[in-house]
N, CA, C and O atoms as a Tinker XYZ file with bonds, in Angstrom:
   264  protein
     1  N     38.082000  108.972000  -75.625000    73     2
     2  CA    38.628000  108.538000  -74.350000    64     1     3
     3  C     37.691000  107.527000  -73.685000    63     2     4     5
     4  O     38.133000  106.436000  -73.325000    81     3
     5  N     36.424000  107.858000  -73.517000    73     3     6
     6  CA    35.476000  106.955000  -72.862000    64     5     7
     7  C     34.631000  106.184000  -73.872000    63     6     8     9
     8  O     33.634000  105.567000  -73.497000    81     7
     9  N     35.017000  106.210000  -75.157000    73     7    10
    10  CA    34.214000  105.561000  -76.180000    64     9    11
    11  C     34.221000  104.043000  -76.045000    63    10    12    13
    12  O     33.287000  103.383000  -76.497000    81    11
    13  N     35.251000  103.485000  -75.436000    73    11    14
    14  CA    35.347000  102.033000  -75.296000    64    13    15
    15  C     34.711000  101.524000  -74.011000    63    14    16    17
    16  O     34.642000  100.312000  -73.803000    81    15
    17  N     34.254000  102.398000  -73.162000    73    15    18
    18  CA    33.686000  102.001000  -71.872000    64    17    19
    19  C     32.176000  101.803000  -71.996000    63    18    20    21
    20  O     31.533000  102.432000  -72.837000    81    19
    21  N     31.600000  100.919000  -71.149000    73    19    22
    22  CA    30.156000  100.715000  -71.194000    64    21    23
    23  C     29.403000  101.985000  -70.824000    63    22    24    25
    24  O     29.754000  102.658000  -69.855000    81    23
    25  N     28.375000  102.312000  -71.588000    73    23    26
    26  CA    27.527000  103.489000  -71.378000    64    25    27
    27  C     28.322000  104.793000  -71.380000    63    26    28    29
    28  O     27.833000  105.819000  -70.906000    81    27
    29  N     29.542000  104.757000  -71.910000    73    27    30
    30  CA    30.420000  105.935000  -71.993000    64    29    31
    31  C     30.686000  106.552000  -70.621000    63    30    32    33
    32  O     30.832000  107.768000  -70.501000    81    31
    33  N     30.747000  105.721000  -69.601000    73    31    34
    34  CA    31.028000  106.160000  -68.229000    64    33    35
    35  C     32.440000  105.737000  -67.847000    63    34    36    37
    36  O     32.992000  104.824000  -68.462000    81    35
    37  N     33.037000  106.380000  -66.845000    73    35    38
    38  CA    34.367000  105.962000  -66.397000    64    37    39
    39  C     34.373000  104.506000  -65.923000    63    38    40    41
    40  O     33.348000  103.967000  -65.506000    81    39
    41  N     35.527000  103.898000  -65.996000    73    39    42
    42  CA    35.671000  102.497000  -65.618000    64    41    43
    43  C     35.229000  102.281000  -64.171000    63    42    44    45
    44  O     35.641000  103.021000  -63.278000    81    43
    45  N     34.398000  101.275000  -63.943000    73    43    46
    46  CA    33.919000  100.954000  -62.607000    64    45    47
    47  C     32.579000  101.585000  -62.271000    63    46    48    49
    48  O     31.994000  101.264000  -61.236000    81    47
    49  N     32.080000  102.472000  -63.115000    73    47    50
    50  CA    30.818000  103.157000  -62.825000    64    49    51
    51  C     29.624000  102.214000  -62.882000    63    50    52    53
    52  O     28.704000  102.329000  -62.071000    81    51
    53  N     29.629000  101.292000  -63.820000    73    51    54
    54  CA    28.511000  100.354000  -63.945000    64    53    55
    55  C     28.443000   99.470000  -62.700000    63    54    56    57
    56  O     27.360000   99.220000  -62.172000    81    55
    57  N     29.596000   98.999000  -62.234000    73    55    58
    58  CA    29.626000   98.212000  -60.995000    64    57    59
    59  C     29.095000   99.021000  -59.828000    63    58    60    61
    60  O     28.304000   98.519000  -59.030000    81    59
    61  N     29.524000  100.273000  -59.722000    73    59    62
    62  CA    29.102000  101.122000  -58.615000    64    61    63
    63  C     27.602000  101.375000  -58.655000    63    62    64    65
    64  O     26.943000  101.340000  -57.616000    81    63
    65  N     27.056000  101.629000  -59.831000    73    63    66
    66  CA    25.620000  101.867000  -59.962000    64    65    67
    67  C     24.834000  100.629000  -59.563000    63    66    68    69
    68  O     23.826000  100.733000  -58.865000    81    67
    69  N     25.283000   99.466000  -59.997000    73    67    70
    70  CA    24.615000   98.215000  -59.647000    64    69    71
    71  C     24.605000   98.002000  -58.138000    63    70    72    73
    72  O     23.569000   97.663000  -57.567000    81    71
    73  N     25.740000   98.198000  -57.496000    73    71    74
    74  CA    25.831000   98.008000  -56.046000    64    73    75
    75  C     24.967000   99.034000  -55.312000    63    74    76    77
    76  O     24.310000   98.692000  -54.329000    81    75
    77  N     24.957000  100.278000  -55.774000    73    75    78
    78  CA    24.137000  101.300000  -55.124000    64    77    79
    79  C     22.647000  101.004000  -55.257000    63    78    80    81
    80  O     21.893000  101.210000  -54.306000    81    79
    81  N     22.213000  100.528000  -56.414000    73    79    82
    82  CA    20.805000  100.185000  -56.601000    64    81    83
    83  C     20.408000   99.034000  -55.670000    63    82    84    85
    84  O     19.376000   99.100000  -55.001000    81    83
    85  N     21.223000   97.991000  -55.632000    73    83    86
    86  CA    20.906000   96.861000  -54.763000    64    85    87
    87  C     20.941000   97.249000  -53.287000    63    86    88    89
    88  O     20.108000   96.790000  -52.505000    81    87
    89  N     21.895000   98.085000  -52.905000    73    87    90
    90  CA    21.977000   98.540000  -51.511000    64    89    91
    91  C     20.764000   99.390000  -51.159000    63    90    92    93
    92  O     20.216000   99.262000  -50.064000    81    91
    93  N     20.340000  100.252000  -52.069000    73    91    94
    94  CA    19.140000  101.051000  -51.831000    64    93    95
    95  C     17.903000  100.185000  -51.686000    63    94    96    97
    96  O     17.050000  100.451000  -50.839000    81    95
    97  N     17.800000   99.146000  -52.510000    73    95    98
    98  CA    16.670000   98.221000  -52.417000    64    97    99
    99  C     16.642000   97.511000  -51.069000    63    98   100   101
   100  O     15.590000   97.411000  -50.439000    81    99
   101  N     17.799000   97.018000  -50.628000    73    99   102
   102  CA    17.878000   96.317000  -49.336000    64   101   103
   103  C     17.538000   97.283000  -48.199000    63   102   104   105
   104  O     16.793000   96.925000  -47.286000    81   103
   105  N     18.078000   98.502000  -48.247000    73   103   106
   106  CA    17.795000   99.487000  -47.188000    64   105   107
   107  C     16.311000   99.843000  -47.150000    63   106   108   109
   108  O     15.736000   99.982000  -46.070000    81   107
   109  N     15.688000   99.989000  -48.313000    73   107   110
   110  CA    14.256000  100.299000  -48.357000    64   109   111
   111  C     13.436000   99.151000  -47.778000    63   110   112   113
   112  O     12.460000   99.378000  -47.063000    81   111
   113  N     13.833000   97.922000  -48.087000    73   111   114
   114  CA    13.121000   96.764000  -47.525000    64   113   115
   115  C     13.262000   96.720000  -46.016000    63   114   116   117
   116  O     12.293000   96.417000  -45.320000    81   115
   117  N     14.428000   97.011000  -45.500000    73   115   118
   118  CA    14.628000   97.022000  -44.048000    64   117   119
   119  C     13.820000   98.159000  -43.423000    63   118   120   121
   120  O     13.188000   97.976000  -42.383000    81   119
   121  N     13.842000   99.333000  -44.058000    73   119   122
   122  CA    13.131000  100.498000  -43.525000    64   121   123
   123  C     11.623000  100.231000  -43.427000    63   122   124   125
   124  O     10.993000  100.549000  -42.418000    81   123
   125  N     11.051000   99.642000  -44.490000    73   123   126
   126  CA     9.615000   99.379000  -44.519000    64   125   127
   127  C      9.256000   98.000000  -43.973000    63   126   128   129
   128  O      8.109000   97.568000  -44.091000    81   127
   129  N     10.206000   97.319000  -43.389000    73   127   130
   130  CA    10.031000   96.010000  -42.754000    64   129   131
   131  C      9.436000   94.984000  -43.715000    63   130   132   133
   132  O      8.545000   94.215000  -43.356000    81   131
   133  N      9.948000   94.992000  -44.941000    73   131   134
   134  CA     9.560000   94.008000  -45.944000    64   133   135
   135  C     10.572000   92.873000  -45.873000    63   134   136   137
   136  O     11.776000   93.118000  -45.945000    81   135
   137  N     10.105000   91.634000  -45.732000    73   135   138
   138  CA    11.067000   90.527000  -45.672000    64   137   139
   139  C     11.858000   90.395000  -46.977000    63   138   140   141
   140  O     11.301000   90.496000  -48.071000    81   139
   141  N     13.149000   90.171000  -46.839000    73   139   142
   142  CA    14.039000   90.021000  -47.986000    64   141   143
   143  C     14.506000   88.574000  -48.019000    63   142   144   145
   144  O     14.987000   88.045000  -47.018000    81   143
   145  N     14.359000   87.935000  -49.185000    73   143   146
   146  CA    14.751000   86.525000  -49.269000    64   145   147
   147  C     16.271000   86.381000  -49.167000    63   146   148   149
   148  O     17.028000   87.310000  -49.451000    81   147
   149  N     16.674000   85.224000  -48.767000    73   147   150
   150  CA    18.093000   84.936000  -48.591000    64   149   151
   151  C     18.848000   85.029000  -49.907000    63   150   152   153
   152  O     20.010000   85.435000  -49.926000    81   151
   153  N     18.208000   84.662000  -50.997000    73   151   154
   154  CA    18.883000   84.712000  -52.296000    64   153   155
   155  C     19.201000   86.157000  -52.701000    63   154   156   157
   156  O     20.221000   86.400000  -53.346000    81   155
   157  N     18.355000   87.107000  -52.337000    73   155   158
   158  CA    18.630000   88.508000  -52.647000    64   157   159
   159  C     19.802000   89.012000  -51.810000    63   158   160   161
   160  O     20.635000   89.770000  -52.307000    81   159
   161  N     19.874000   88.601000  -50.553000    73   159   162
   162  CA    20.998000   88.982000  -49.697000    64   161   163
   163  C     22.303000   88.407000  -50.254000    63   162   164   165
   164  O     23.330000   89.086000  -50.262000    81   163
   165  N     22.260000   87.168000  -50.714000    73   163   166
   166  CA    23.452000   86.542000  -51.298000    64   165   167
   167  C     23.853000   87.264000  -52.579000    63   166   168   169
   168  O     25.040000   87.489000  -52.816000    81   167
   169  N     22.880000   87.629000  -53.403000    73   167   170
   170  CA    23.158000   88.392000  -54.620000    64   169   171
   171  C     23.805000   89.729000  -54.284000    63   170   172   173
   172  O     24.782000   90.123000  -54.921000    81   171
   173  N     23.275000   90.423000  -53.299000    73   171   174
   174  CA    23.828000   91.711000  -52.873000    64   173   175
   175  C     25.262000   91.549000  -52.362000    63   174   176   177
   176  O     26.147000   92.321000  -52.730000    81   175
   177  N     25.484000   90.548000  -51.519000    73   175   178
   178  CA    26.831000   90.327000  -50.976000    64   177   179
   179  C     27.822000   89.998000  -52.093000    63   178   180   181
   180  O     28.968000   90.444000  -52.060000    81   179
   181  N     27.382000   89.221000  -53.076000    73   179   182
   182  CA    28.249000   88.914000  -54.210000    64   181   183
   183  C     28.595000   90.146000  -55.017000    63   182   184   185
   184  O     29.738000   90.306000  -55.447000    81   183
   185  N     27.617000   91.027000  -55.230000    73   183   186
   186  CA    27.869000   92.260000  -55.984000    64   185   187
   187  C     28.798000   93.195000  -55.228000    63   186   188   189
   188  O     29.652000   93.840000  -55.836000    81   187
   189  N     28.646000   93.277000  -53.915000    73   187   190
   190  CA    29.549000   94.117000  -53.117000    64   189   191
   191  C     30.969000   93.561000  -53.197000    63   190   192   193
   192  O     31.921000   94.322000  -53.365000    81   191
   193  N     31.119000   92.246000  -53.078000    73   191   194
   194  CA    32.428000   91.619000  -53.204000    64   193   195
   195  C     33.021000   91.816000  -54.584000    63   194   196   197
   196  O     34.224000   92.041000  -54.717000    81   195
   197  N     32.184000   91.734000  -55.619000    73   195   198
   198  CA    32.619000   91.942000  -57.003000    64   197   199
   199  C     33.116000   93.373000  -57.181000    63   198   200   201
   200  O     34.137000   93.605000  -57.827000    81   199
   201  N     32.394000   94.329000  -56.607000    73   199   202
   202  CA    32.787000   95.735000  -56.734000    64   201   203
   203  C     34.132000   95.983000  -56.062000    63   202   204   205
   204  O     35.049000   96.522000  -56.682000    81   203
   205  N     34.252000   95.588000  -54.789000    73   203   206
   206  CA    35.490000   95.860000  -54.069000    64   205   207
   207  C     36.648000   95.002000  -54.580000    63   206   208   209
   208  O     37.800000   95.432000  -54.520000    81   207
   209  N     36.368000   93.809000  -55.075000    73   207   210
   210  CA    37.409000   92.985000  -55.683000    64   209   211
   211  C     37.945000   93.622000  -56.955000    63   210   212   213
   212  O     39.150000   93.600000  -57.207000    81   211
   213  N     37.053000   94.187000  -57.752000    73   211   214
   214  CA    37.478000   94.890000  -58.966000    64   213   215
   215  C     38.302000   96.123000  -58.637000    63   214   216   217
   216  O     39.286000   96.417000  -59.316000    81   215
   217  N     37.905000   96.840000  -57.602000    73   215   218
   218  CA    38.669000   98.021000  -57.180000    64   217   219
   219  C     40.053000   97.603000  -56.699000    63   218   220   221
   220  O     41.033000   98.292000  -56.979000    81   219
   221  N     40.149000   96.501000  -55.988000    73   219   222
   222  CA    41.427000   96.030000  -55.492000    64   221   223
   223  C     42.357000   95.677000  -56.647000    63   222   224   225
   224  O     43.547000   95.990000  -56.607000    81   223
   225  N     41.812000   95.022000  -57.686000    73   223   226
   226  CA    42.624000   94.699000  -58.859000    64   225   227
   227  C     43.137000   95.953000  -59.549000    63   226   228   229
   228  O     44.288000   95.997000  -59.982000    81   227
   229  N     42.290000   96.973000  -59.654000    73   227   230
   230  CA    42.714000   98.229000  -60.277000    64   229   231
   231  C     43.827000   98.884000  -59.472000    63   230   232   233
   232  O     44.781000   99.408000  -60.048000    81   231
   233  N     43.718000   98.860000  -58.167000    73   231   234
   234  CA    44.738000   99.458000  -57.297000    64   233   235
   235  C     46.059000   98.702000  -57.429000    63   234   236   237
   236  O     47.130000   99.305000  -57.491000    81   235
   237  N     45.966000   97.360000  -57.471000    73   235   238
   238  CA    47.182000   96.555000  -57.622000    64   237   239
   239  C     47.871000   96.837000  -58.960000    63   238   240   241
   240  O     49.099000   96.908000  -59.014000    81   239
   241  N     47.108000   96.997000  -60.023000    73   239   242
   242  CA    47.693000   97.287000  -61.334000    64   241   243
   243  C     48.364000   98.648000  -61.346000    63   242   244   245
   244  O     49.416000   98.818000  -61.961000    81   243
   245  N     47.758000   99.622000  -60.667000    73   243   246
   246  CA    48.358000  100.956000  -60.609000    64   245   247
   247  C     49.675000  100.952000  -59.841000    63   246   248   249
   248  O     50.614000  101.664000  -60.196000    81   247
   249  N     49.733000  100.140000  -58.779000    73   247   250
   250  CA    50.934000  100.100000  -57.943000    64   249   251
   251  C     51.983000   99.132000  -58.478000    63   250   252   253
   252  O     53.111000   99.121000  -57.985000    81   251
   253  N     51.641000   98.327000  -59.462000    73   251   254
   254  CA    52.598000   97.358000  -60.012000    64   253   255
   255  C     52.755000   96.120000  -59.157000    63   254   256   257
   256  O     53.700000   95.355000  -59.350000    81   255
   257  N     51.838000   95.903000  -58.205000    73   255   258
   258  CA    51.879000   94.693000  -57.387000    64   257   259
   259  C     51.363000   93.512000  -58.193000    63   258   260   261
   260  O     50.654000   93.679000  -59.186000    81   259
   261  N     51.733000   92.306000  -57.746000    73   259   262
   262  CA    51.258000   91.123000  -58.450000    64   261   263
   263  C     50.118000   90.462000  -57.758000    63   262   264
   264  O     49.610000   89.448000  -58.236000    81   263
């Protein structure tokens, strides 16, 4: 069943793990008042958009929307 998925995890898990790691990194930097470069913020925002965009596509496919 999950043999075709990356790391044998359910679909979307790799995206979720990536977003959670980056979000944790950003939160830790804010907590410890470490400056975060603009490129890292842009990377994080892109990954969050990628995650939620992928979820939206999955929802549309389940509902039969175009």
